[in-house]
C-alpha positions in Angstrom: 181.1 95.2 70.9 180.1 98.8 70.4 181.2 98.7 66.8 179.1 95.6 66.3 176.0 97.2 67.8 176.4 100.3 65.7 177.0 98.2 62.6 173.8 96.3 63.1 171.6 99.2 64.3 169.6 99.5 61.0 168.9 95.8 61.2 167.4 96.3 64.7 165.3 99.3 63.6 163.9 97.3 60.6 163.1 94.3 62.8 161.4 96.4 65.5 159.3 98.3 63.1 158.3 95.1 61.3 157.4 93.4 64.5 154.8 96.1 65.4 152.5 94.3 63.0 152.9 91.2 65.1 151.8 93.1 68.3 148.4 93.6 66.7 148.2 89.9 65.8 149.2 89.0 69.4 146.2 91.2 70.6 143.9 89.2 68.3 145.3 85.9 69.6 144.9 86.9 73.2 141.5 88.5 72.8 139.5 85.6 74.0 141.4 85.3 77.3 139.9 88.5 78.9 136.7 88.7 76.9 135.4 85.2 76.3 134.8 84.5 80.0 132.9 87.8 80.3 130.8 87.0 77.2 130.0 83.4 78.4 129.1 84.4 82.0 126.9 87.4 80.9 129.1 90.2 82.1 129.2 91.5 78.5 125.5 91.4 77.8 125.4 92.8 74.3 127.1 89.7 72.8 125.7 86.2 73.1 127.7 83.0 72.6 127.4 79.4 73.6 130.4 77.5 75.0 130.9 75.7 71.7 130.6 79.0 69.7 133.2 80.4 72.1 135.6 77.6 71.5 135.3 78.2 67.7 135.8 81.9 68.2 139.0 81.1 70.1 140.6 79.1 67.3 139.5 81.4 64.4 143.0 83.0 64.1 144.5 79.6 63.7 142.0 78.5 61.1 142.7 81.7 59.1 146.4 81.5 59.3 147.0 78.9 56.5 145.3 81.1 53.9 147.5 84.1 54.8 150.6 81.9 54.9 150.0 80.6 51.4 149.1 84.0 49.9 152.3 85.5 51.5 154.4 82.6 50.1 153.2 83.7 46.6 153.7 87.4 47.0 157.0 87.5 48.8 158.8 86.5 45.6 156.6 88.7 43.4 156.4 92.0 45.2 159.0 91.5 47.8 159.1 90.7 51.6 158.7 94.3 52.6 155.7 95.2 50.5 154.0 91.9 51.3 154.2 92.8 55.0 153.0 96.4 54.4 150.0 95.3 52.4 148.6 93.5 55.5 148.4 96.7 57.7 145.2 98.2 56.3 143.4 94.8 56.5 144.4 94.4 60.2 143.2 97.9 61.1 139.9 97.6 59.3 139.2 94.2 61.0 139.9 95.7 64.4 137.3 98.4 63.7 134.8 95.6 62.7 135.6 93.7 65.9 135.0 96.9 68.0 131.7 97.9 66.5 129.9 94.6 65.8 127.8 92.6 68.2 127.4 89.7 65.9 129.1 86.4 66.8 129.6 85.6 63.1 131.3 89.0 62.4 133.4 88.7 65.5 134.6 85.3 64.3 135.1 86.7 60.8 137.2 89.6 62.0 139.4 87.3 64.2 139.7 84.8 61.2 141.0 87.6 58.9 143.4 89.0 61.4 144.6 85.4 62.0 145.1 85.1 58.2 147.2 88.3 58.4 149.2 86.7 61.2 149.8 83.6 59.1 151.1 85.9 56.3 153.4 87.8 58.7 154.7 84.6 60.1 155.7 83.6 56.6 157.1 87.0 55.6 158.9 88.4 58.6 161.1 85.4 59.6 162.3 85.3 56.0 162.9 89.0 55.9 164.7 89.1 59.3 166.8 86.0 58.4 167.9 87.6 55.1 168.8 91.1 56.3 170.6 89.9 59.5 174.3 89.5 60.2 174.9 85.9 61.3 176.0 87.2 64.8 172.5 88.6 65.5 170.2 86.6 63.2 168.8 84.5 66.1 168.0 87.7 68.1 166.3 89.4 65.2 164.3 86.4 64.1 163.1 85.8 67.7 161.5 89.2 67.8 158.6 87.6 65.9 157.6 85.8 69.1 158.3 88.9 71.2 155.8 91.0 69.2 153.1 88.3 69.6 153.7 88.1 73.4 153.6 91.8 73.9 150.2 91.9 72.1 148.9 89.2 74.4 149.9 91.1 77.5 148.4 94.4 76.2 145.0 92.8 75.6 145.0 90.9 78.9 145.7 94.1 80.8 143.4 96.4 78.8 140.7 93.8 78.7 140.3 93.9 82.5 139.5 97.6 82.5 138.2 98.6 79.0 135.4 97.6 76.7 135.9 95.7 73.4 135.3 99.0 71.5 138.1 100.9 73.3 140.7 98.1 73.0 139.8 97.6 69.3 140.3 101.3 68.6 143.7 101.2 70.3 144.6 98.0 68.4 143.7 99.4 65.0 146.2 102.2 65.4 149.2 99.8 65.8 149.3 98.6 62.2 149.1 102.2 61.1 152.3 103.0 63.1 153.9 99.9 61.7 153.1 101.0 58.1 154.5 104.5 58.7 157.8 103.1 60.0 158.3 99.9 58.0 157.8 101.6 54.6 161.1 103.5 55.3 163.1 100.2 55.7 165.2 98.5 53.0 164.0 95.4 51.1 165.8 92.1 51.5 169.0 92.0 49.4 168.2 88.3 48.7 165.0 89.4 47.0 166.8 91.9 44.8 169.5 89.3 43.8 166.8 86.8 42.9 165.3 89.4 40.6 168.7 90.3 39.1 168.5 93.8 40.6 172.1 93.9 41.9 172.5 97.6 42.3 169.5 97.8 44.5 170.8 94.7 46.5 174.0 96.6 47.0 172.3 99.7 48.3 170.2 97.6 50.6 173.3 95.9 52.0 175.0 99.2 52.5 172.1 100.6 54.5 171.7 97.4 56.6 175.4 97.1 57.3 176.0 100.8 57.8 179.0 100.5 55.4 179.7 101.2 51.8 182.1 98.3 51.6 179.8 95.4 50.9 181.3 94.0 47.7 182.5 90.7 49.2 179.2 90.0 51.0 177.3 90.9 47.8 179.4 88.5 45.8 178.9 85.7 48.4 175.1 86.3 48.3 175.0 86.1 44.5 176.9 82.8 44.6 174.7 81.4 47.3 171.5 82.3 45.5 172.9 80.9 42.2 173.9 77.6 43.8 170.6 77.2 45.7 168.6 77.9 42.5 170.7 75.3 40.6 170.3 72.7 43.4 166.5 73.1 43.7 163.8 74.2 41.2 161.9 76.2 43.8 158.8 74.0 43.5 156.7 72.5 46.3 157.8 69.0 45.2 161.4 69.9 46.2 160.3 69.6 49.8 159.7 65.9 49.2 162.3 65.1 46.5 165.4 67.1 47.5 167.0 65.3 50.4 168.4 68.3 52.2 165.2 70.3 51.9 163.2 67.3 53.1 165.6 67.0 56.1 165.0 70.7 56.9 161.2 70.2 56.9 161.5 67.2 59.2 163.5 69.2 61.6 160.9 71.9 61.6 158.1 69.4 62.0 159.8 67.9 65.1 160.2 71.4 66.7 156.7 72.5 65.7 154.9 69.4 67.0 156.8 69.7 70.3 155.9 73.3 70.6 152.2 73.0 69.7 151.5 69.9 71.8 153.2 71.5 74.8 149.8 73.1 75.2 150.7 76.7 74.7 147.9 77.6 72.3 145.1 76.3 74.6 146.7 78.1 77.5 146.8 81.3 75.4 143.1 81.2 74.6 141.9 79.9 78.0 144.4 81.5 80.3 141.8 83.2 82.5 139.6 80.2 82.5 142.4 77.9 83.6 143.3 80.2 86.6 139.6 80.5 87.5 139.2 76.7 87.5 142.4 76.3 89.6 140.9 78.4 92.4 144.4 79.2 93.6 145.5 81.7 96.2 146.2 84.4 93.6 143.4 86.4 91.9 142.9 84.9 88.3 143.2 88.3 86.6 146.5 89.0 88.4 147.7 85.5 87.7 147.1 86.1 83.9 149.1 89.3 84.0 152.0 87.7 85.9 151.9 84.7 83.6 152.2 86.8 80.4 154.6 89.4 81.9 157.0 86.6 82.8 156.7 85.3 79.3 157.9 88.6 77.9 160.8 88.7 80.4 161.8 85.1 79.6 161.6 85.4 75.9 163.5 88.7 75.9 166.2 87.1 78.1 166.4 84.2 75.6 167.4 86.7 72.9 170.6 87.3 74.7 171.4 83.6 75.0 170.2 82.2 71.7 173.3 83.5 69.8 175.7 82.8 72.6 174.8 79.5 74.1 173.3 78.1 70.9 169.8 77.0 69.9 169.9 73.3 70.7 171.0 73.4 74.4 168.3 76.0 75.1 165.6 74.0 73.3 166.5 70.8 75.2 166.4 72.7 78.5 163.0 74.2 77.5 161.5 70.8 76.6 162.6 69.2 79.9 161.3 72.1 81.9 157.9 72.0 80.1 157.6 68.3 80.6 158.1 68.5 84.4 156.0 71.6 85.1 153.0 70.3 83.0 153.1 67.1 84.9 153.1 68.9 88.2 150.2 71.2 87.2 148.3 68.1 86.1 148.9 66.6 89.5 147.4 69.7 91.1 144.2 69.5 89.0 144.0 65.7 89.6 144.0 66.3 93.4 141.5 69.1 93.1 139.1 67.2 90.9 139.3 64.3 93.3 138.7 66.5 96.4 142.0 65.8 98.0 142.5 67.0 101.5 145.9 68.4 100.4 144.5 70.9 98.0 144.1 73.8 100.5 147.8 73.7 101.2 148.6 73.7 97.5 146.8 77.0 96.4 150.2 78.4 95.4 151.0 75.5 93.1 149.1 76.4 89.8 150.5 79.9 89.4 154.0 78.7 90.4 154.2 75.7 88.0 152.5 77.6 85.1 154.9 80.6 85.5 157.9 78.2 85.6 156.4 76.4 82.5 156.0 79.7 80.8 159.7 80.6 81.5 160.9 77.2 80.2 158.7 77.4 77.1 159.6 81.0 76.3 163.4 80.3 76.6 163.3 77.7 73.8 160.2 76.2 72.3 158.6 79.7 71.8 161.5 80.8 69.5 162.9 77.6 68.0 160.5 76.9 65.1 160.5 80.5 64.0 164.3 80.8 64.0 164.8 77.5 62.3 162.2 78.3 59.6 164.2 81.4 58.7 167.5 79.5 58.6 167.0 76.0 57.2 165.6 76.4 53.7 167.3 77.6 50.5 166.3 80.9 49.0 164.2 79.7 46.1 162.1 77.3 48.2 162.0 79.3 51.4 158.7 81.1 50.7 156.9 77.8 49.9 158.5 76.1 52.9 157.5 79.0 55.2 153.9 78.9 53.9 153.6 75.2 54.5 155.4 75.4 57.8 153.1 78.2 59.1 150.0 76.4 57.8 151.1 73.2 59.5 151.7 75.1 62.7 148.3 76.8 62.6 146.4 73.5 62.0 148.2 71.7 64.8 147.5 74.7 67.1 143.8 74.5 66.3 143.8 70.7 66.9 145.6 71.2 70.3 143.0 73.8 71.4 140.0 71.5 70.4 141.7 68.5 72.1 142.2 70.6 75.2 138.5 71.5 75.3 137.4 67.9 74.8 139.8 66.6 77.4 138.6 69.2 79.9 134.9 68.5 79.2 135.2 64.7 79.3 138.2 63.7 81.4 139.1 66.8 83.4 141.7 69.5 83.3 144.4 67.2 84.7 144.3 64.9 81.8 145.1 67.7 79.3 148.2 68.7 81.2 149.4 65.1 81.5 149.0 64.4 77.8 150.8 67.7 76.9 153.6 66.7 79.3 153.9 63.3 77.5 154.0 65.0 74.1 156.9 67.3 75.3 158.9 64.3 76.6 158.5 62.5 73.2 159.5 65.6 71.3 162.6 66.0 73.5 163.9 62.6 72.3 163.6 63.6 68.6 165.1 67.1 69.3 168.2 65.5 70.8 168.6 63.1 67.9 167.7 65.2 64.9 167.9 69.0 65.5 171.2 70.6 64.5 173.0 73.6 66.0 173.0 76.7 63.6 174.6 79.2 65.9 177.0 81.7 64.1 176.5 79.9 60.7 175.7 81.8 57.6 172.6 80.7 55.7 174.9 79.3 53.0 176.9 77.3 55.6 173.6 75.8 57.0 172.6 74.7 53.5 176.0 73.1 53.0 175.7 71.3 56.3 172.2 69.9 55.4 173.5 68.7 52.0 176.5 67.0 53.6 174.3 65.4 56.3 171.8 64.2 53.8 174.6 62.7 51.6 175.9 60.7 54.6 172.4 59.4 55.4 171.9 58.3 51.8 175.3 56.6 51.5 
């Protein structure tokens, strides 16, 4: 075990330095949780927003994400995974400065939109990079750090947002991409990228650094054969997603996972965490509830890293979907009783924080990580960038829809209805996950491709 850890140490360093960029994106995603209620209730007097403007401000990162995802899909195969990620750091820092100094609603939305676009680009670039540099035994762990970075960013802004102004938190936030740039520029490029470009000597050096070994000839040979076969099987065009059976199957698997994730309600809960706890009027202070809620998410997601490559992806995802279904239904019941002035509500003040924390644990163990991990594993090398760009755009669009649906349900039906609908979506997704999602634990990327081809051939026969 010690030998394995030492062997993979450079992979861990590359992953952690890359994921610093995602911490900044997590701060942007979570920004509305502490600050939007303060803006709307007049605590922050220098910024004026209506409730509708606030809801649009909340979803700006999701609206911006598709543009970044598509741009990243173009550049990862032109300038490489590493330099595509690095190019986004100055943009993020400058937008946090704008967010800190402006008092204009339009410019606040613009800054959040552009950082959201960076987030979409990173969600395309980093899962690909991590999947390609990782040894199969730790690939799940490394890819899952994408989610960890986002969650840490959300916790940082929710804690700092209680005590510090928008300017102070923005100045802190703009320093994070700078640190990311300084560290990540020292990391090796993906060997897959070098092989695609015919730069075999550079691919060899990259592998030697990543594996902490000079003996990489066999792996280099296997990677060359894998890239060659995948390029012969698919043309690397967007139409391959619809015309090549194995690629189409991979996209269907991702869609199942992503729809279940997005319509479990996580994005609305992210943007309106403080508002939800304030509405619940539970026995725990709303600000403390938010911190507990997100801290538990970090703990649960980090714990999942140690299980995802041991137990496997599919069992954890199934457990996650079941847990989310039950806890969302229970939370919806609490809000139903509250909105109907039930006499039982005084005795149930503990329920919203309890069920939402358990929901967050269940979500973080599986649904949080699954789409990201599978995106990095399921697609052949020459179509991966396009698939990741489409996948991240699909994810962002559905996240934005979920947020707006949540707002409309709360306004017209009540908080309880949104929780019950999200619970129903989880239960439907669970059925499809059980039927269609494969296990990829300990499989190389080439073995996963061969499995998809074999499975698709059986379906067509």
